[in-house]
Gaussian input, Z-matrix of N, CA and C with variables (Angstrom, degrees):
# hf/3-21g

backbone

0 1
 N
 C     1     B1
 C     2     B2     1     A1
 N     3     B3     2     A2     1     D1
 C     4     B4     3     A3     2     D2
 C     5     B5     4     A4     3     D3
 N     6     B6     5     A5     4     D4
 C     7     B7     6     A6     5     D5
 C     8     B8     7     A7     6     D6
 N     9     B9     8     A8     7     D7
 C    10    B10     9     A9     8     D8
 C    11    B11    10    A10     9     D9
 N    12    B12    11    A11    10    D10
 C    13    B13    12    A12    11    D11
 C    14    B14    13    A13    12    D12
 N    15    B15    14    A14    13    D13
 C    16    B16    15    A15    14    D14
 C    17    B17    16    A16    15    D15
 N    18    B18    17    A17    16    D16
 C    19    B19    18    A18    17    D17
 C    20    B20    19    A19    18    D18
 N    21    B21    20    A20    19    D19
 C    22    B22    21    A21    20    D20
 C    23    B23    22    A22    21    D21
 N    24    B24    23    A23    22    D22
 C    25    B25    24    A24    23    D23
 C    26    B26    25    A25    24    D24
 N    27    B27    26    A26    25    D25
 C    28    B28    27    A27    26    D26
 C    29    B29    28    A28    27    D27
 N    30    B30    29    A29    28    D28
 C    31    B31    30    A30    29    D29
 C    32    B32    31    A31    30    D30
 N    33    B33    32    A32    31    D31
 C    34    B34    33    A33    32    D32
 C    35    B35    34    A34    33    D33
 N    36    B36    35    A35    34    D34
 C    37    B37    36    A36    35    D35
 C    38    B38    37    A37    36    D36
 N    39    B39    38    A38    37    D37
 C    40    B40    39    A39    38    D38
 C    41    B41    40    A40    39    D39
 N    42    B42    41    A41    40    D40
 C    43    B43    42    A42    41    D41
 C    44    B44    43    A43    42    D42
 N    45    B45    44    A44    43    D43
 C    46    B46    45    A45    44    D44
 C    47    B47    46    A46    45    D45
 N    48    B48    47    A47    46    D46
 C    49    B49    48    A48    47    D47
 C    50    B50    49    A49    48    D48
 N    51    B51    50    A50    49    D49
 C    52    B52    51    A51    50    D50
 C    53    B53    52    A52    51    D51
 N    54    B54    53    A53    52    D52
 C    55    B55    54    A54    53    D53
 C    56    B56    55    A55    54    D54
 N    57    B57    56    A56    55    D55
 C    58    B58    57    A57    56    D56
 C    59    B59    58    A58    57    D57
 N    60    B60    59    A59    58    D58
 C    61    B61    60    A60    59    D59
 C    62    B62    61    A61    60    D60
 N    63    B63    62    A62    61    D61
 C    64    B64    63    A63    62    D62
 C    65    B65    64    A64    63    D63
 N    66    B66    65    A65    64    D64
 C    67    B67    66    A66    65    D65
 C    68    B68    67    A67    66    D66
 N    69    B69    68    A68    67    D67
 C    70    B70    69    A69    68    D68
 C    71    B71    70    A70    69    D69
 N    72    B72    71    A71    70    D70
 C    73    B73    72    A72    71    D71
 C    74    B74    73    A73    72    D72
 N    75    B75    74    A74    73    D73
 C    76    B76    75    A75    74    D74
 C    77    B77    76    A76    75    D75
 N    78    B78    77    A77    76    D76
 C    79    B79    78    A78    77    D77
 C    80    B80    79    A79    78    D78
 N    81    B81    80    A80    79    D79
 C    82    B82    81    A81    80    D80
 C    83    B83    82    A82    81    D81
 N    84    B84    83    A83    82    D82
 C    85    B85    84    A84    83    D83
 C    86    B86    85    A85    84    D84
 N    87    B87    86    A86    85    D85
 C    88    B88    87    A87    86    D86
 C    89    B89    88    A88    87    D87
 N    90    B90    89    A89    88    D88
 C    91    B91    90    A90    89    D89
 C    92    B92    91    A91    90    D90
 N    93    B93    92    A92    91    D91
 C    94    B94    93    A93    92    D92
 C    95    B95    94    A94    93    D93
 N    96    B96    95    A95    94    D94
 C    97    B97    96    A96    95    D95
 C    98    B98    97    A97    96    D96
 N    99    B99    98    A98    97    D97
 C   100   B100    99    A99    98    D98
 C   101   B101   100   A100    99    D99
 N   102   B102   101   A101   100   D100
 C   103   B103   102   A102   101   D101
 C   104   B104   103   A103   102   D102
 N   105   B105   104   A104   103   D103
 C   106   B106   105   A105   104   D104
 C   107   B107   106   A106   105   D105
 N   108   B108   107   A107   106   D106
 C   109   B109   108   A108   107   D107
 C   110   B110   109   A109   108   D108
 N   111   B111   110   A110   109   D109
 C   112   B112   111   A111   110   D110
 C   113   B113   112   A112   111   D111
 N   114   B114   113   A113   112   D112
 C   115   B115   114   A114   113   D113
 C   116   B116   115   A115   114   D114
 N   117   B117   116   A116   115   D115
 C   118   B118   117   A117   116   D116
 C   119   B119   118   A118   117   D117
 N   120   B120   119   A119   118   D118
 C   121   B121   120   A120   119   D119
 C   122   B122   121   A121   120   D120
 N   123   B123   122   A122   121   D121
 C   124   B124   123   A123   122   D122
 C   125   B125   124   A124   123   D123
 N   126   B126   125   A125   124   D124
 C   127   B127   126   A126   125   D125
 C   128   B128   127   A127   126   D126
 N   129   B129   128   A128   127   D127
 C   130   B130   129   A129   128   D128
 C   131   B131   130   A130   129   D129
 N   132   B132   131   A131   130   D130
 C   133   B133   132   A132   131   D131
 C   134   B134   133   A133   132   D132
 N   135   B135   134   A134   133   D133
 C   136   B136   135   A135   134   D134
 C   137   B137   136   A136   135   D135
 N   138   B138   137   A137   136   D136
 C   139   B139   138   A138   137   D137
 C   140   B140   139   A139   138   D138
 N   141   B141   140   A140   139   D139
 C   142   B142   141   A141   140   D140
 C   143   B143   142   A142   141   D141
 N   144   B144   143   A143   142   D142
 C   145   B145   144   A144   143   D143
 C   146   B146   145   A145   144   D144
 N   147   B147   146   A146   145   D145
 C   148   B148   147   A147   146   D146
 C   149   B149   148   A148   147   D147
 N   150   B150   149   A149   148   D148
 C   151   B151   150   A150   149   D149
 C   152   B152   151   A151   150   D150
 N   153   B153   152   A152   151   D151
 C   154   B154   153   A153   152   D152
 C   155   B155   154   A154   153   D153
 N   156   B156   155   A155   154   D154
 C   157   B157   156   A156   155   D155
 C   158   B158   157   A157   156   D156
 N   159   B159   158   A158   157   D157
 C   160   B160   159   A159   158   D158
 C   161   B161   160   A160   159   D159
 N   162   B162   161   A161   160   D160
 C   163   B163   162   A162   161   D161
 C   164   B164   163   A163   162   D162
 N   165   B165   164   A164   163   D163
 C   166   B166   165   A165   164   D164
 C   167   B167   166   A166   165   D165
 N   168   B168   167   A167   166   D166
 C   169   B169   168   A168   167   D167
 C   170   B170   169   A169   168   D168
 N   171   B171   170   A170   169   D169
 C   172   B172   171   A171   170   D170
 C   173   B173   172   A172   171   D171
 N   174   B174   173   A173   172   D172
 C   175   B175   174   A174   173   D173
 C   176   B176   175   A175   174   D174
 N   177   B177   176   A176   175   D175
 C   178   B178   177   A177   176   D176
 C   179   B179   178   A178   177   D177
 N   180   B180   179   A179   178   D178
 C   181   B181   180   A180   179   D179
 C   182   B182   181   A181   180   D180
 N   183   B183   182   A182   181   D181
 C   184   B184   183   A183   182   D182
 C   185   B185   184   A184   183   D183
 N   186   B186   185   A185   184   D184
 C   187   B187   186   A186   185   D185
 C   188   B188   187   A187   186   D186
 N   189   B189   188   A188   187   D187
 C   190   B190   189   A189   188   D188
 C   191   B191   190   A190   189   D189
 N   192   B192   191   A191   190   D190
 C   193   B193   192   A192   191   D191
 C   194   B194   193   A193   192   D192
 N   195   B195   194   A194   193   D193
 C   196   B196   195   A195   194   D194
 C   197   B197   196   A196   195   D195
 N   198   B198   197   A197   196   D196
 C   199   B199   198   A198   197   D197
 C   200   B200   199   A199   198   D198
 N   201   B201   200   A200   199   D199
 C   202   B202   201   A201   200   D200
 C   203   B203   202   A202   201   D201
 N   204   B204   203   A203   202   D202
 C   205   B205   204   A204   203   D203
 C   206   B206   205   A205   204   D204
 N   207   B207   206   A206   205   D205
 C   208   B208   207   A207   206   D206
 C   209   B209   208   A208   207   D207
 N   210   B210   209   A209   208   D208
 C   211   B211   210   A210   209   D209
 C   212   B212   211   A211   210   D210
 N   213   B213   212   A212   211   D211
 C   214   B214   213   A213   212   D212
 C   215   B215   214   A214   213   D213
 N   216   B216   215   A215   214   D214
 C   217   B217   216   A216   215   D215
 C   218   B218   217   A217   216   D216

   B1=1.4318
   B2=1.5132
   B3=1.2945
   B4=1.4555
   B5=1.5267
   B6=1.3197
   B7=1.4604
   B8=1.5152
   B9=1.3208
   B10=1.4611
   B11=1.5203
   B12=1.3121
   B13=1.4653
   B14=1.5221
   B15=1.3362
   B16=1.4648
   B17=1.5279
   B18=1.3238
   B19=1.4606
   B20=1.5201
   B21=1.3203
   B22=1.4638
   B23=1.5210
   B24=1.3038
   B25=1.4607
   B26=1.5284
   B27=1.3280
   B28=1.4602
   B29=1.5265
   B30=1.3256
   B31=1.4584
   B32=1.5186
   B33=1.3254
   B34=1.4617
   B35=1.5253
   B36=1.3220
   B37=1.4553
   B38=1.5207
   B39=1.3147
   B40=1.4563
   B41=1.5232
   B42=1.3346
   B43=1.4584
   B44=1.5226
   B45=1.3131
   B46=1.4540
   B47=1.5215
   B48=1.3199
   B49=1.4518
   B50=1.5149
   B51=1.3030
   B52=1.4573
   B53=1.5198
   B54=1.2996
   B55=1.4551
   B56=1.5187
   B57=1.2919
   B58=1.4540
   B59=1.5192
   B60=1.3241
   B61=1.4646
   B62=1.5289
   B63=1.3122
   B64=1.4669
   B65=1.5276
   B66=1.3226
   B67=1.4757
   B68=1.5222
   B69=1.3099
   B70=1.4635
   B71=1.5251
   B72=1.3261
   B73=1.4628
   B74=1.5233
   B75=1.3367
   B76=1.4652
   B77=1.5273
   B78=1.3344
   B79=1.4708
   B80=1.5309
   B81=1.3184
   B82=1.4709
   B83=1.5243
   B84=1.3297
   B85=1.4652
   B86=1.5209
   B87=1.3206
   B88=1.4609
   B89=1.5237
   B90=1.3249
   B91=1.4658
   B92=1.5240
   B93=1.3267
   B94=1.4633
   B95=1.5254
   B96=1.3322
   B97=1.4690
   B98=1.5266
   B99=1.3309
   B100=1.4675
   B101=1.5219
   B102=1.3291
   B103=1.4667
   B104=1.5229
   B105=1.3248
   B106=1.4633
   B107=1.5171
   B108=1.3270
   B109=1.4648
   B110=1.5242
   B111=1.3282
   B112=1.4612
   B113=1.5196
   B114=1.3315
   B115=1.4601
   B116=1.5242
   B117=1.3356
   B118=1.4621
   B119=1.5267
   B120=1.3238
   B121=1.4672
   B122=1.5217
   B123=1.3200
   B124=1.4701
   B125=1.5273
   B126=1.3298
   B127=1.4634
   B128=1.5180
   B129=1.3202
   B130=1.4647
   B131=1.5222
   B132=1.3271
   B133=1.4668
   B134=1.5163
   B135=1.3250
   B136=1.4608
   B137=1.5088
   B138=1.3325
   B139=1.4681
   B140=1.5212
   B141=1.3185
   B142=1.4580
   B143=1.5167
   B144=1.3280
   B145=1.4546
   B146=1.5275
   B147=1.3233
   B148=1.4593
   B149=1.5262
   B150=1.3316
   B151=1.4678
   B152=1.5351
   B153=1.3316
   B154=1.4693
   B155=1.5245
   B156=1.3189
   B157=1.4618
   B158=1.5290
   B159=1.3323
   B160=1.4680
   B161=1.5217
   B162=1.3182
   B163=1.4688
   B164=1.5288
   B165=1.3273
   B166=1.4625
   B167=1.5265
   B168=1.3225
   B169=1.4707
   B170=1.5237
   B171=1.3169
   B172=1.4672
   B173=1.5298
   B174=1.3316
   B175=1.4654
   B176=1.5238
   B177=1.3171
   B178=1.4625
   B179=1.5194
   B180=1.3287
   B181=1.4657
   B182=1.5208
   B183=1.3313
   B184=1.4671
   B185=1.5258
   B186=1.3262
   B187=1.4582
   B188=1.5118
   B189=1.3237
   B190=1.4603
   B191=1.5253
   B192=1.3183
   B193=1.4620
   B194=1.5189
   B195=1.3082
   B196=1.4639
   B197=1.5231
   B198=1.3225
   B199=1.4568
   B200=1.5132
   B201=1.3136
   B202=1.4593
   B203=1.5206
   B204=1.3145
   B205=1.4527
   B206=1.5178
   B207=1.3098
   B208=1.4558
   B209=1.5278
   B210=1.3277
   B211=1.4562
   B212=1.5247
   B213=1.3334
   B214=1.4674
   B215=1.5259
   B216=1.3165
   B217=1.4755
   B218=1.4963
   A1=108.01
   A2=117.37
   A3=120.35
   A4=108.91
   A5=115.32
   A6=121.35
   A7=108.50
   A8=116.02
   A9=120.01
   A10=109.96
   A11=116.38
   A12=122.65
   A13=112.52
   A14=118.22
   A15=119.17
   A16=112.00
   A17=118.14
   A18=120.46
   A19=109.59
   A20=117.19
   A21=121.22
   A22=110.38
   A23=117.27
   A24=122.32
   A25=111.80
   A26=117.31
   A27=121.10
   A28=113.18
   A29=117.34
   A30=120.64
   A31=113.63
   A32=117.21
   A33=121.32
   A34=109.26
   A35=116.07
   A36=122.08
   A37=109.44
   A38=116.54
   A39=122.07
   A40=107.49
   A41=115.65
   A42=120.64
   A43=108.05
   A44=116.35
   A45=120.62
   A46=111.29
   A47=115.18
   A48=121.10
   A49=108.16
   A50=115.64
   A51=121.53
   A52=107.94
   A53=117.16
   A54=121.68
   A55=115.44
   A56=118.18
   A57=120.08
   A58=112.77
   A59=113.88
   A60=121.84
   A61=107.11
   A62=117.98
   A63=121.22
   A64=114.85
   A65=118.13
   A66=119.84
   A67=112.31
   A68=116.84
   A69=121.26
   A70=110.69
   A71=116.18
   A72=120.85
   A73=114.07
   A74=118.33
   A75=120.01
   A76=112.61
   A77=120.03
   A78=118.40
   A79=112.42
   A80=117.12
   A81=120.10
   A82=110.87
   A83=116.41
   A84=120.09
   A85=111.36
   A86=117.26
   A87=120.60
   A88=111.37
   A89=117.26
   A90=120.43
   A91=110.96
   A92=117.44
   A93=120.74
   A94=111.39
   A95=116.85
   A96=120.54
   A97=109.55
   A98=117.31
   A99=121.53
   A100=111.92
   A101=117.06
   A102=121.63
   A103=112.68
   A104=117.04
   A105=120.83
   A106=113.65
   A107=117.29
   A108=121.31
   A109=113.01
   A110=116.36
   A111=120.60
   A112=108.70
   A113=116.27
   A114=121.84
   A115=109.08
   A116=118.25
   A117=120.32
   A118=113.70
   A119=118.20
   A120=119.84
   A121=111.76
   A122=118.01
   A123=120.55
   A124=112.31
   A125=117.02
   A126=120.43
   A127=112.27
   A128=117.18
   A129=121.63
   A130=109.20
   A131=115.80
   A132=120.24
   A133=112.64
   A134=117.07
   A135=119.39
   A136=111.96
   A137=115.09
   A138=121.90
   A139=107.45
   A140=115.42
   A141=120.84
   A142=110.50
   A143=115.74
   A144=120.92
   A145=107.34
   A146=115.87
   A147=120.18
   A148=111.64
   A149=116.83
   A150=118.71
   A151=112.84
   A152=117.90
   A153=122.30
   A154=112.30
   A155=117.44
   A156=121.33
   A157=112.52
   A158=117.84
   A159=119.68
   A160=111.33
   A161=117.44
   A162=121.34
   A163=110.31
   A164=117.10
   A165=121.30
   A166=111.05
   A167=116.75
   A168=121.20
   A169=110.29
   A170=117.15
   A171=121.19
   A172=110.74
   A173=117.38
   A174=120.87
   A175=111.32
   A176=116.94
   A177=120.98
   A178=110.66
   A179=116.61
   A180=121.09
   A181=112.66
   A182=117.23
   A183=121.58
   A184=111.90
   A185=117.34
   A186=120.94
   A187=113.43
   A188=117.92
   A189=121.56
   A190=112.34
   A191=117.81
   A192=122.00
   A193=108.57
   A194=115.69
   A195=120.62
   A196=109.35
   A197=115.63
   A198=120.64
   A199=108.02
   A200=115.88
   A201=121.44
   A202=109.91
   A203=115.19
   A204=121.15
   A205=108.99
   A206=116.52
   A207=121.84
   A208=105.79
   A209=115.43
   A210=120.75
   A211=109.23
   A212=117.22
   A213=119.12
   A214=109.43
   A215=115.73
   A216=119.49
   A217=110.05
   D1=128.76
   D2=175.88
   D3=-91.93
   D4=141.98
   D5=-178.01
   D6=-124.59
   D7=132.33
   D8=179.09
   D9=-67.35
   D10=146.75
   D11=-175.88
   D12=-58.87
   D13=-37.23
   D14=-177.43
   D15=-66.90
   D16=-26.29
   D17=176.27
   D18=-67.12
   D19=-43.89
   D20=177.87
   D21=-68.32
   D22=-45.89
   D23=-177.40
   D24=-61.54
   D25=-38.13
   D26=-178.39
   D27=-85.78
   D28=0.94
   D29=177.25
   D30=68.45
   D31=29.64
   D32=-179.26
   D33=-77.26
   D34=134.80
   D35=178.28
   D36=-99.95
   D37=131.86
   D38=177.28
   D39=-109.07
   D40=123.62
   D41=-179.37
   D42=-116.88
   D43=124.98
   D44=179.03
   D45=-87.41
   D46=167.30
   D47=-179.91
   D48=-141.90
   D49=137.21
   D50=178.02
   D51=-114.04
   D52=122.61
   D53=-174.06
   D54=-73.93
   D55=-19.64
   D56=179.45
   D57=89.39
   D58=-179.84
   D59=178.86
   D60=-125.64
   D61=95.28
   D62=-173.63
   D63=-52.09
   D64=-39.71
   D65=-178.79
   D66=-64.98
   D67=-27.99
   D68=179.49
   D69=-96.29
   D70=-45.46
   D71=-172.77
   D72=-72.66
   D73=-38.78
   D74=-177.11
   D75=-62.35
   D76=-46.25
   D77=176.67
   D78=-60.26
   D79=-37.05
   D80=177.99
   D81=-65.14
   D82=-44.32
   D83=178.75
   D84=-63.35
   D85=-42.20
   D86=178.60
   D87=-62.81
   D88=-38.29
   D89=175.65
   D90=-62.30
   D91=-42.46
   D92=178.44
   D93=-63.39
   D94=-38.15
   D95=177.16
   D96=-64.31
   D97=-46.60
   D98=-179.96
   D99=-60.10
   D100=-35.86
   D101=-179.69
   D102=-81.14
   D103=-4.38
   D104=-179.48
   D105=76.36
   D106=17.73
   D107=-179.01
   D108=-94.21
   D109=-6.88
   D110=-178.60
   D111=-145.70
   D112=129.87
   D113=179.58
   D114=-114.12
   D115=100.25
   D116=-176.55
   D117=-67.59
   D118=-16.77
   D119=-179.72
   D120=-67.68
   D121=-19.46
   D122=178.92
   D123=-69.05
   D124=-16.52
   D125=178.09
   D126=-76.59
   D127=-22.88
   D128=-176.76
   D129=-84.79
   D130=119.59
   D131=-178.69
   D132=-104.42
   D133=-5.88
   D134=178.88
   D135=-168.89
   D136=153.36
   D137=175.20
   D138=-126.83
   D139=130.72
   D140=-175.99
   D141=-132.90
   D142=145.11
   D143=170.52
   D144=-73.51
   D145=159.49
   D146=-178.40
   D147=-56.69
   D148=-38.08
   D149=-179.62
   D150=-72.43
   D151=-7.58
   D152=177.20
   D153=-101.52
   D154=13.32
   D155=-173.74
   D156=-60.15
   D157=-33.85
   D158=179.01
   D159=-63.39
   D160=-37.89
   D161=176.71
   D162=-65.08
   D163=-40.53
   D164=178.63
   D165=-62.03
   D166=-44.37
   D167=179.15
   D168=-65.64
   D169=-39.60
   D170=178.68
   D171=-60.13
   D172=-46.31
   D173=179.30
   D174=-64.32
   D175=-37.76
   D176=177.15
   D177=-62.77
   D178=-46.72
   D179=179.93
   D180=-65.20
   D181=-28.90
   D182=178.88
   D183=-83.94
   D184=-3.37
   D185=-179.23
   D186=77.76
   D187=16.47
   D188=-178.23
   D189=-96.86
   D190=-2.19
   D191=179.24
   D192=-134.15
   D193=143.26
   D194=176.57
   D195=-100.65
   D196=-54.53
   D197=178.45
   D198=-144.96
   D199=123.31
   D200=179.72
   D201=-116.06
   D202=145.87
   D203=175.15
   D204=-96.66
   D205=133.21
   D206=173.59
   D207=-103.88
   D208=118.50
   D209=-174.66
   D210=-108.33
   D211=107.61
   D212=177.72
   D213=-73.99
   D214=124.82
   D215=-179.42
   D216=-120.26

């Protein structure tokens, strides 16, 4: 991968992301949940009603939320 000089000079960090393979990964994750080795509820940092969605987005933009659930009631 070639990187432009200004990215290095400005100290910019590039973080990659791998999306996974749902057909392979989901069964593995479900097995880990069944065995009690993985708790998916730890990923949820907030629950909001639909009318509170602006607050949820605000917290996300401020870096105070990782994953929030929007619950339509």
